[in-house]
C-alpha positions, 0 to 999 in steps of 0.5 A: 352514772355508768351502767354495764356497757351492754345496757348502754348500747340498747334503745327503746323497748329493748333497753327498758326491758333489759334495764329493768332486769339489770337494775332490779333482778340480775345479780341480786340474791334470791332467798325464796326457793320457788323464785330460785327454781324459777330462775333456773327454769328461765335459764334452762329455757334460754339455752339457744335463745336470747335472754330478751326472748325469755324476759318477754315470756317470763309472765307466761312461764310463771302462769304455765309453771304455777308461779314456779311452785316446786311442789306442784311442778314435781307432781306434774303428770303426762297431762301437764307435760302435754299442756306445757308442750301446747302452750305458745306462751313458753318455750315448747321444748320437750327436753326443757319441760322434762328438765323442769319437772325432774329438777323440781323433784330433785329440789324437793329431795335437796330441801329434805336433806338441806332444809332448802334449795338456797341452803344447798347452794350455800352449803356448796359456796364458794366454788369456782365456775367449773366446780359449780358446773360439775356439781349442777351437771351431776345434780340436775338435768339440762344444766351445761356450763353457760346455763349454770354460769348465768344462773349463778351470776343472776342470783349473786353467787358469781360476781361477774354480773355487773361491771365494778363501776355500775351503780347496780354492782354497788347496790348488790355489794350492800345486799350480798355479804357473800361478795365481800367475803369471797372473790369467786 
């Protein structure tokens, strides 16, 4: 079996951590709005850091952000912001914390208009990477090109998540009809 070259270069605990994400999560479609939002929070927090750092802190993020419950996060108060800034288990960046809270409010509005965050994404699919980046920057806080690109690849909206000879790529093709309909 030939995996994506990045995974093949890792060893030990690093390989196990990254391979689990690679094999079971990266590029697979997500149909739960809270999980989609959670992935966006993680991608935003990865900015300037390694993805491995975020993977190691994922459970702490889940705990700190009420398991990525959009409604709860949208209702966070100044006290919640202070709690997050003091939480050593997550990335304590005021801009990233504020983005999570404000983006939760935005997603609530999108859910009201489109029925779900997932349906909002589907409504705009397919787009080029540049079109997605422009849309995300207009809609959400703290969403630059790399964050949007990685978010969309990680949830199966862009095909570049895995090399074509990777067995995970073949599994995603079975689960993601968008990939067979669109080459974007």
